[in-house]
C-alpha positions in Angstrom: 110.6 102.7 -14.4 111.2 102.9 -18.1 114.5 104.0 -19.5 114.7 107.8 -20.2 115.7 107.2 -23.8 112.5 105.1 -24.4 110.1 107.6 -23.0 111.8 110.8 -24.3 110.1 110.8 -27.8 106.7 110.0 -26.2 107.1 112.9 -23.7 108.1 115.2 -26.5 105.0 114.2 -28.5 103.1 116.3 -26.0 105.7 118.8 -24.6 106.5 120.0 -28.2 102.9 121.3 -28.5 102.7 123.0 -25.1 102.0 120.3 -22.5 103.8 120.9 -19.2 105.3 117.8 -17.7 104.5 117.3 -14.0 106.9 115.2 -12.0 105.7 115.6 -8.4 102.5 115.2 -6.5 102.7 118.9 -5.5 102.9 120.1 -9.1 99.9 117.9 -10.0 97.9 119.3 -7.2 98.8 122.9 -8.1 97.9 122.3 -11.8 94.6 120.6 -11.3 93.3 123.1 -8.6 94.0 126.2 -10.8 91.0 128.3 -11.7 90.0 127.5 -15.3 90.2 124.3 -17.3 93.1 121.8 -17.3 93.6 118.8 -19.5 95.6 116.1 -17.8 97.1 113.4 -20.1 98.4 110.3 -18.3 101.0 109.3 -20.9 102.1 105.7 -21.4 104.4 103.5 -23.3 101.5 101.3 -24.3 101.7 101.2 -28.1 98.1 99.9 -28.6 96.4 102.9 -26.9 99.0 105.6 -26.3 100.0 105.6 -30.0 96.6 107.2 -30.7 96.1 109.1 -27.4 99.0 111.4 -28.0 98.0 112.4 -31.5 94.4 112.8 -30.4 95.5 115.2 -27.6 97.6 117.2 -30.1 94.7 117.4 -32.6 92.1 118.3 -30.0 93.9 121.5 -28.9 93.7 122.9 -32.4 90.0 123.5 -31.6 88.9 127.1 -31.1 87.9 126.3 -27.6 90.5 124.3 -25.6 91.7 124.0 -22.0 93.5 126.9 -20.4 96.2 124.5 -19.2 97.7 121.4 -20.7 99.7 119.0 -18.4 101.0 115.5 -18.5 102.3 112.8 -16.2 104.0 109.6 -17.4 102.7 106.3 -15.9 105.6 104.0 -15.0 108.0 107.0 -14.8 106.6 109.8 -12.7 105.1 107.6 -10.0 104.2 110.2 -7.4 102.7 112.6 -10.0 100.7 109.8 -11.6 99.3 108.6 -8.3 98.3 112.1 -7.4 96.6 112.7 -10.8 94.7 109.4 -10.4 93.4 110.5 -7.0 91.7 113.4 -8.7 90.2 111.0 -11.2 88.3 108.9 -8.7 85.8 107.2 -9.1 87.4 106.1 -12.3 89.9 103.2 -12.0 93.5 103.7 -12.8 94.3 103.3 -16.5 97.0 104.5 -18.8 96.8 106.2 -21.1 93.9 108.3 -20.0 92.8 111.9 -20.3 90.9 114.0 -17.9 89.4 117.5 -18.2 89.1 119.5 -15.0 87.3 122.8 -14.5 88.2 124.8 -11.4 89.6 121.6 -9.8 86.5 119.4 -10.6 86.6 116.5 -12.9 84.2 117.2 -15.8 85.2 114.7 -18.5 87.2 111.5 -18.5 88.5 109.3 -21.2 89.7 105.9 -19.9 92.0 103.6 -21.7 89.0 101.5 -22.9 87.7 104.7 -24.6 91.0 105.2 -26.4 92.3 101.7 -27.2 91.3 100.6 -30.7 89.9 104.0 -31.8 91.5 106.3 -34.3 93.1 109.5 -33.0 90.5 111.6 -34.9 87.6 110.0 -33.0 89.4 110.4 -29.7 90.1 114.1 -30.5 86.4 114.6 -31.4 85.4 113.3 -28.0 87.8 115.8 -26.3 86.6 118.6 -28.6 83.0 118.0 -27.6 84.1 118.3 -23.9 86.1 121.5 -24.6 83.1 123.0 -26.4 80.9 122.3 -23.4 83.4 123.2 -20.5 86.0 125.6 -21.9 
């Protein structure tokens, strides 16, 4: 577990623009299985990847088409919620940060850490926007 004061600004990076934090496995299941589209961001303290993942997620939702629901879990903090979210992301291996787009409970787009790390936020956002334009 990371100290709350360390993760607070990283959480707020997403919650300040409308992402709902999920802290339990039950809340993750309820969010992902909703009718419509849901973006799940597995947030992380990792500076090399998460530092661009969060801004990319924020930028991407400025698109005309965007997910109906925006949710986030925090790896290393919300263990049960993160584990449940990752179950829905199978067959992709666990990674954080990562982002997954679900439509009616089905995984339709996945950005793993290796798709995020070393890439500028604008490029990551473009990838998400392409998925939104196709699925939302």
